[in-house]
C-alpha positions as CSV (number, residue, x, y, z in Angstrom):
1,X,-36.1,-77.7,-15.9
2,X,-37.4,-79.1,-19.2
3,X,-35.9,-76.2,-21.1
4,X,-32.4,-77.5,-20.3
5,X,-33.0,-80.9,-21.9
6,X,-32.2,-81.8,-25.5
7,X,-35.7,-82.1,-26.9
8,X,-37.3,-82.6,-30.2
9,X,-37.5,-78.8,-30.9
10,X,-33.7,-78.6,-30.6
11,X,-33.2,-81.5,-33.0
12,X,-35.6,-80.0,-35.6
13,X,-33.9,-76.7,-35.5
14,X,-30.4,-78.2,-35.7
15,X,-31.3,-80.4,-38.6
16,X,-32.9,-77.6,-40.5
17,X,-30.0,-75.3,-39.9
18,X,-27.6,-78.0,-41.1
19,X,-29.5,-78.4,-44.3
20,X,-29.6,-74.6,-44.8
21,X,-25.8,-74.5,-44.2
22,X,-25.2,-77.3,-46.7
23,X,-27.5,-75.5,-49.1
24,X,-25.5,-72.3,-48.9
25,X,-22.3,-74.2,-49.5
26,X,-23.7,-76.1,-52.5
27,X,-25.4,-73.1,-54.1
28,X,-22.1,-71.3,-54.2
29,X,-20.2,-74.4,-55.2
30,X,-22.6,-75.2,-58.1
31,X,-22.6,-71.6,-59.2
32,X,-18.8,-71.2,-59.3
33,X,-16.9,-71.5,-62.6
34,X,-13.3,-71.0,-63.7
35,X,-13.5,-67.8,-65.8
36,X,-12.0,-64.9,-63.9
37,X,-8.7,-63.2,-64.6
38,X,-5.8,-65.6,-64.9
39,X,-8.1,-68.5,-64.4
40,X,-9.6,-67.3,-61.1
41,X,-12.7,-69.0,-59.8
42,X,-15.7,-66.8,-60.0
43,X,-19.4,-67.3,-59.2
44,X,-21.8,-66.9,-62.1
45,X,-24.1,-64.9,-59.9
46,X,-22.1,-63.6,-56.9
47,X,-18.7,-62.7,-58.5
48,X,-15.2,-63.6,-57.3
49,X,-15.0,-66.6,-55.0
50,X,-12.8,-66.3,-51.9
51,X,-12.7,-67.8,-48.3
52,X,-15.3,-65.4,-47.0
53,X,-17.1,-64.3,-50.2
54,X,-20.1,-66.5,-49.7
55,X,-21.0,-64.9,-46.4
56,X,-21.6,-61.6,-48.1
57,X,-24.2,-62.9,-50.7
58,X,-28.0,-62.7,-51.0
59,X,-28.1,-66.5,-50.6
60,X,-26.3,-66.4,-47.2
61,X,-28.6,-63.6,-46.1
62,X,-31.7,-65.6,-47.0
63,X,-30.3,-68.5,-45.0
64,X,-29.6,-66.3,-42.0
65,X,-33.1,-64.8,-42.2
66,X,-34.6,-68.3,-42.5
67,X,-32.8,-69.4,-39.3
68,X,-33.9,-66.3,-37.5
69,X,-37.6,-66.8,-38.6
70,X,-37.4,-70.4,-37.4
71,X,-36.2,-69.4,-34.0
72,X,-38.8,-66.6,-33.7
73,X,-41.7,-68.9,-34.8
74,X,-40.5,-71.6,-32.4
75,X,-41.4,-69.3,-29.5
76,X,-45.0,-68.7,-30.7
77,X,-48.1,-70.1,-29.0
78,X,-49.6,-72.3,-31.8
79,X,-52.9,-72.7,-30.1
80,X,-53.6,-68.9,-30.4
81,X,-54.1,-69.5,-34.1
82,X,-56.9,-71.9,-33.2
83,X,-58.6,-70.0,-30.5
84,X,-58.6,-66.5,-32.2
85,X,-62.0,-65.6,-33.8
86,X,-63.5,-63.0,-36.1
87,X,-61.8,-60.8,-38.6
88,X,-58.8,-60.3,-36.4
89,X,-57.9,-63.9,-36.6
90,X,-54.3,-63.9,-37.8
91,X,-54.9,-67.2,-39.7
92,X,-57.8,-65.7,-41.7
93,X,-55.7,-62.7,-42.6
94,X,-52.8,-65.0,-43.7
95,X,-55.1,-67.0,-46.0
96,X,-56.7,-63.9,-47.6
97,X,-53.3,-62.2,-48.0
98,X,-51.7,-65.3,-49.5
99,X,-54.5,-65.8,-52.0
100,X,-54.5,-62.2,-53.0
101,X,-50.7,-62.2,-53.5
102,X,-50.9,-65.3,-55.6
103,X,-53.6,-63.7,-57.7
104,X,-51.4,-60.7,-58.3
105,X,-48.9,-62.9,-60.1
106,X,-51.5,-63.3,-62.9
107,X,-51.7,-59.5,-63.5
108,X,-49.4,-58.8,-66.5
109,X,-48.0,-55.6,-65.0
110,X,-47.3,-57.1,-61.6
111,X,-46.2,-60.8,-62.2
112,X,-42.5,-61.2,-62.5
113,X,-41.4,-63.7,-65.2
114,X,-38.5,-66.1,-64.8
115,X,-37.8,-68.9,-67.3
116,X,-41.1,-68.3,-68.9
117,X,-43.2,-68.7,-65.8
118,X,-45.0,-65.9,-63.9
119,X,-44.7,-67.3,-60.3
120,X,-43.1,-64.3,-58.7
121,X,-43.8,-60.8,-57.5
122,X,-41.0,-58.2,-57.5
123,X,-40.9,-55.3,-55.1
124,X,-37.7,-53.3,-55.6
125,X,-34.7,-55.7,-55.3
126,X,-36.8,-58.3,-53.5
127,X,-38.4,-61.2,-55.5
128,X,-41.1,-63.1,-53.7
129,X,-42.9,-66.3,-54.7
130,X,-46.5,-66.3,-53.2
131,X,-47.1,-70.0,-54.0
132,X,-44.6,-70.8,-51.2
133,X,-46.7,-68.8,-48.7
134,X,-50.0,-70.4,-50.0
135,X,-48.5,-73.9,-49.7
136,X,-47.8,-73.5,-46.0
137,X,-50.8,-71.3,-45.1
138,X,-53.1,-74.0,-46.5
139,X,-51.7,-76.5,-44.0
140,X,-52.8,-74.2,-41.2
141,X,-56.2,-73.4,-42.8
142,X,-57.2,-77.0,-43.4
143,X,-55.9,-78.0,-40.0
144,X,-57.9,-75.2,-38.3
145,X,-61.1,-76.2,-40.3
146,X,-60.8,-79.9,-39.5
147,X,-60.2,-79.2,-35.8
148,X,-63.0,-76.6,-35.6
149,X,-65.5,-78.8,-37.4
150,X,-64.4,-82.2,-36.2
151,X,-67.9,-83.1,-35.1
152,X,-69.3,-82.8,-38.7
153,X,-66.2,-83.7,-40.8
154,X,-68.0,-87.0,-41.8
155,X,-70.6,-84.9,-43.6
156,X,-70.1,-83.6,-47.1
157,X,-71.9,-80.3,-47.0
158,X,-71.2,-78.9,-43.5
159,X,-67.8,-80.5,-43.1
160,X,-65.8,-81.2,-46.2
161,X,-67.1,-79.0,-49.0
162,X,-65.9,-75.6,-47.7
163,X,-62.4,-77.0,-47.2
164,X,-62.4,-78.5,-50.7
165,X,-63.6,-75.3,-52.3
166,X,-60.8,-73.4,-50.6
167,X,-58.2,-75.9,-51.7
168,X,-59.6,-75.8,-55.3
169,X,-59.3,-72.0,-55.3
170,X,-55.7,-72.1,-54.1
171,X,-54.7,-74.8,-56.6
172,X,-56.6,-73.0,-59.4
173,X,-54.5,-69.8,-58.8
174,X,-51.3,-71.8,-58.9
175,X,-51.7,-74.7,-61.4
176,X,-51.3,-72.7,-64.6
177,X,-47.7,-71.7,-63.8
178,X,-46.7,-74.3,-61.2
179,X,-48.4,-77.7,-61.6
180,X,-46.1,-79.4,-59.1
181,X,-46.9,-77.1,-56.2
182,X,-50.6,-77.2,-56.9
183,X,-50.5,-81.0,-56.9
184,X,-48.5,-81.0,-53.6
185,X,-51.1,-78.6,-51.9
186,X,-54.0,-80.8,-53.1
187,X,-52.3,-84.0,-51.9
188,X,-51.5,-82.6,-48.4
189,X,-55.0,-81.2,-48.1
190,X,-56.5,-84.7,-48.8
191,X,-54.2,-86.3,-46.2
192,X,-55.3,-83.7,-43.6
193,X,-59.0,-84.1,-44.5
194,X,-58.8,-87.8,-44.1
195,X,-57.0,-87.4,-40.7
196,X,-59.6,-84.9,-39.7
197,X,-62.5,-87.3,-40.2
198,X,-63.5,-87.1,-43.9
199,X,-65.1,-90.3,-45.2
200,X,-63.1,-92.2,-47.8
201,X,-66.0,-92.3,-50.2
202,X,-65.7,-88.6,-50.7
203,X,-62.3,-89.2,-52.3
204,X,-63.9,-90.6,-55.5
205,X,-65.3,-87.3,-56.8
206,X,-62.3,-85.4,-55.5
207,X,-59.9,-87.7,-57.4
208,X,-62.1,-87.5,-60.5
209,X,-62.2,-83.7,-60.5
210,X,-58.5,-83.4,-59.4
211,X,-57.4,-86.0,-61.9
212,X,-59.2,-84.2,-64.7
213,X,-57.6,-80.9,-63.7
214,X,-54.1,-82.5,-63.8
215,X,-54.7,-84.1,-67.2
216,X,-56.0,-80.8,-68.6
217,X,-53.0,-78.9,-67.2
218,X,-50.6,-81.5,-68.7
219,X,-52.3,-81.4,-72.1
220,X,-52.4,-77.7,-72.2
221,X,-48.6,-77.5,-72.0
222,X,-46.9,-79.5,-74.8
223,X,-43.6,-79.6,-72.9
224,X,-45.3,-81.5,-70.1
225,X,-46.6,-84.2,-72.4
226,X,-43.1,-84.5,-73.9
227,X,-41.6,-85.0,-70.5
228,X,-44.1,-87.8,-69.8
229,X,-43.2,-89.6,-73.1
230,X,-39.5,-89.2,-72.8
231,X,-38.6,-90.1,-69.2
232,X,-38.4,-93.8,-69.6
233,X,-35.8,-93.5,-72.4
234,X,-34.2,-90.0,-72.3
235,X,-31.8,-90.9,-75.0
236,X,-34.6,-90.7,-77.6
237,X,-34.2,-86.9,-77.4
238,X,-30.8,-86.3,-75.7
239,X,-30.6,-82.6,-76.6
240,X,-34.3,-81.9,-75.9
241,X,-36.6,-83.3,-73.3
242,X,-34.1,-85.9,-72.3
243,X,-31.3,-83.5,-71.6
244,X,-32.1,-82.9,-67.9
245,X,-32.3,-86.5,-66.9
246,X,-29.2,-87.6,-68.9
247,X,-27.0,-84.9,-67.3
248,X,-28.4,-85.7,-63.9
249,X,-27.5,-89.4,-64.3
250,X,-24.0,-88.5,-65.5
251,X,-23.5,-86.4,-62.4
252,X,-24.3,-89.4,-60.1
253,X,-22.0,-91.6,-62.2
254,X,-19.2,-89.1,-62.0
255,X,-19.5,-88.7,-58.2
256,X,-19.3,-92.3,-57.4
257,X,-18.7,-93.3,-53.8
258,X,-16.0,-90.7,-52.8
259,X,-17.1,-87.7,-54.9
260,X,-14.9,-85.4,-57.0
261,X,-14.5,-82.8,-54.2
262,X,-16.2,-79.6,-53.3
263,X,-16.3,-77.2,-56.3
264,X,-15.0,-79.9,-58.7
265,X,-18.2,-80.9,-60.4
266,X,-18.1,-81.2,-64.1
267,X,-21.8,-81.6,-64.7
268,X,-22.7,-78.3,-63.2
269,X,-21.5,-76.8,-66.4
270,X,-24.2,-78.8,-68.3
271,X,-27.1,-79.4,-65.9
272,X,-29.7,-76.6,-66.2
273,X,-31.0,-75.3,-62.8
274,X,-27.9,-76.7,-61.1
275,X,-28.4,-74.4,-58.0
276,X,-32.1,-75.0,-57.7
277,X,-34.1,-78.1,-58.8
278,X,-31.1,-80.2,-59.8
279,X,-28.7,-79.3,-57.0
280,X,-28.8,-82.8,-55.5
281,X,-26.9,-84.4,-58.5
282,X,-24.2,-81.7,-58.2
283,X,-24.0,-82.3,-54.5
284,X,-23.6,-86.1,-55.0
285,X,-21.0,-85.6,-57.7
286,X,-18.9,-83.4,-55.4
287,X,-19.5,-85.0,-52.0
288,X,-20.1,-88.6,-53.1
289,X,-22.3,-91.2,-51.4
290,X,-21.5,-89.7,-47.9
291,X,-22.9,-86.3,-48.9
292,X,-26.0,-87.8,-50.4
293,X,-26.5,-89.9,-47.3
294,X,-26.1,-86.9,-45.1
295,X,-28.8,-84.9,-46.8
296,X,-31.2,-87.9,-46.8
297,X,-30.4,-88.7,-43.2
298,X,-31.1,-85.1,-42.1
299,X,-34.5,-85.2,-43.8
300,X,-35.3,-88.6,-42.1
301,X,-34.2,-87.2,-38.8
302,X,-36.6,-84.2,-39.2
303,X,-39.5,-86.5,-40.3
304,X,-38.9,-89.0,-37.5
305,X,-38.5,-86.3,-34.8
306,X,-41.5,-84.4,-36.1
307,X,-43.6,-87.6,-36.0
308,X,-42.9,-87.9,-32.3
309,X,-43.8,-84.3,-31.7
310,X,-47.1,-84.8,-33.6
311,X,-47.9,-88.0,-31.7
312,X,-47.3,-86.3,-28.4
313,X,-49.6,-83.3,-29.1
314,X,-52.8,-83.4,-27.0
315,X,-55.0,-81.3,-29.2
316,X,-56.3,-82.1,-32.7
317,X,-55.2,-78.8,-34.2
318,X,-51.6,-79.2,-33.3
319,X,-51.6,-82.8,-34.5
320,X,-53.0,-81.9,-37.8
321,X,-50.6,-78.9,-38.2
322,X,-47.7,-81.3,-37.5
323,X,-49.0,-83.9,-39.9
324,X,-49.4,-81.2,-42.6
325,X,-45.9,-79.9,-42.2
326,X,-44.3,-83.3,-42.2
327,X,-46.3,-84.4,-45.3
328,X,-45.5,-81.3,-47.2
329,X,-41.8,-81.5,-46.4
330,X,-41.5,-85.2,-46.9
331,X,-43.5,-85.4,-50.2
332,X,-41.7,-82.4,-51.7
333,X,-38.3,-83.9,-50.8
334,X,-39.3,-87.3,-52.2
335,X,-40.5,-85.8,-55.5
336,X,-37.3,-83.9,-56.0
337,X,-35.2,-86.9,-55.3
338,X,-37.3,-89.0,-57.6
339,X,-37.1,-86.5,-60.4
340,X,-33.3,-86.1,-60.3
341,X,-32.8,-89.8,-60.1
342,X,-35.1,-90.2,-63.1
343,X,-37.6,-92.4,-61.2
344,X,-40.5,-90.1,-62.3
345,X,-40.8,-87.6,-65.2
346,X,-38.9,-84.3,-65.0
347,X,-40.8,-81.7,-62.9
348,X,-39.5,-78.5,-61.6
349,X,-39.7,-78.7,-57.8
350,X,-37.1,-77.7,-55.3
351,X,-35.3,-79.8,-52.6
352,X,-36.5,-78.1,-49.4
353,X,-33.8,-76.1,-47.5
354,X,-31.1,-77.1,-50.0
355,X,-32.2,-75.8,-53.5
356,X,-31.5,-72.1,-53.8
357,X,-34.6,-70.0,-53.1
358,X,-35.2,-67.2,-50.6
359,X,-38.9,-67.5,-50.2
360,X,-38.8,-71.3,-50.1
361,X,-36.0,-71.3,-47.4
362,X,-37.7,-68.8,-45.2
363,X,-41.2,-70.3,-45.4
364,X,-40.0,-73.9,-44.9
365,X,-37.8,-72.9,-41.9
366,X,-40.9,-71.0,-40.5
367,X,-43.0,-74.2,-40.8
368,X,-40.4,-76.2,-39.0
369,X,-40.2,-73.5,-36.4
370,X,-43.9,-74.0,-35.9
371,X,-43.3,-77.7,-35.4
372,X,-40.7,-76.8,-32.8
373,X,-43.3,-74.5,-31.1
374,X,-45.7,-77.4,-30.9
375,X,-43.0,-79.4,-29.1
376,X,-42.4,-76.5,-26.7
377,X,-46.1,-76.4,-25.9
378,X,-46.0,-80.2,-25.3
379,X,-43.1,-79.8,-23.0
380,X,-44.8,-77.1,-21.0
381,X,-47.9,-79.2,-20.6
382,X,-45.9,-82.1,-19.5
383,X,-44.0,-80.0,-17.0
384,X,-47.2,-78.6,-15.6
385,X,-48.8,-82.1,-15.4
386,X,-45.7,-83.3,-13.5
387,X,-45.9,-80.3,-11.2
388,X,-49.6,-81.0,-10.5
389,X,-48.9,-84.6,-9.8
390,X,-46.1,-83.8,-7.4
391,X,-48.3,-81.3,-5.6
392,X,-51.0,-83.9,-5.1
393,X,-48.5,-86.4,-3.8
394,X,-49.3,-88.9,-6.5
395,X,-46.0,-89.1,-8.2
396,X,-43.4,-89.2,-5.4
397,X,-41.7,-92.4,-6.5
398,X,-41.5,-91.4,-10.2
399,X,-39.9,-88.0,-9.2
400,X,-37.0,-89.9,-7.5
401,X,-35.6,-90.7,-10.9
402,X,-34.8,-88.4,-13.9
403,X,-37.3,-88.3,-16.7
404,X,-36.1,-88.7,-20.3
405,X,-38.2,-87.6,-23.2
406,X,-38.0,-89.7,-26.3
407,X,-37.9,-87.8,-29.5
408,X,-38.5,-90.5,-32.1
């Protein structure tokens, strides 16, 4: 009976699919330019643009795979990840595999370079970004450790230290080429460790070591220092470090309330990374305030619904997994929006499910599918509890009226 109700899992999947659909449309719109024969509209990556052309592109394929992965993962039993033991534990294999793949990007003959950064592995026509896998696998790993060691998480040695060492290893493999993702992984890990029982005083050495690592990473790359110095007044260097934020602000100004119309963006010709990190300004320029509100509203709906799922979970592992997924998604979206609106210094980080990126779409959709799976498990437990109560004759009056499940 519960399967016929509109539940949190359905809302999560619908919102994620809507963001992916909007992402496909905007990636093709931002990538289209007037430059074909007789002024025809062509896509800088995909070729001639027609009514059905975007359905036959790699971007559309990635979106379809992401939705399929989300639906498959939503049917999994999340608790099996927690109860499995030994070398056959799928979570252990995921962690080891993700770290090995991330390490391979540092091998000169294997790492694939894009825009000066070696963040990818390329196998034939497929380009894969291991840091996206590491980002989500670490959520599962830290949640598993905190739930398994909940009785000693208040201790430094037996409880917290192994988890911190694992996070340090993961961030250390990523930070050289992708400071933003490394910082995101570290922040989410700290949130999960606190929720899992870590004492707050442990944060002092963590912040000292982590802060020192961030400072070293910034100072090691001159362009990062320049971004920090320039973001408060981008016009100091309008053709250099200030170029991204200036063009982004112009896109918001051009869009106004109503927007210029789909495919009519002017700033997409000037904004670097217009289909990836800076897709939101192009979206706002073309779709106006309503388009921006729609994207933000969908993210809020996912976070609010996911919070309800996390709150209703009866086991610590599921609650921590839900918290980690929501924190990762919410913080990443907030950072991207803060960057493109020039609230914080420029940092290359994608807008989840909207910015073009096959690995990011698939892994994020899979994580939301896992959140939907937690809701399915919650619903099954609730149905079994109601069935038991009815069999015992303790819930006869309540069964006379339909039950509604709140998703907020």
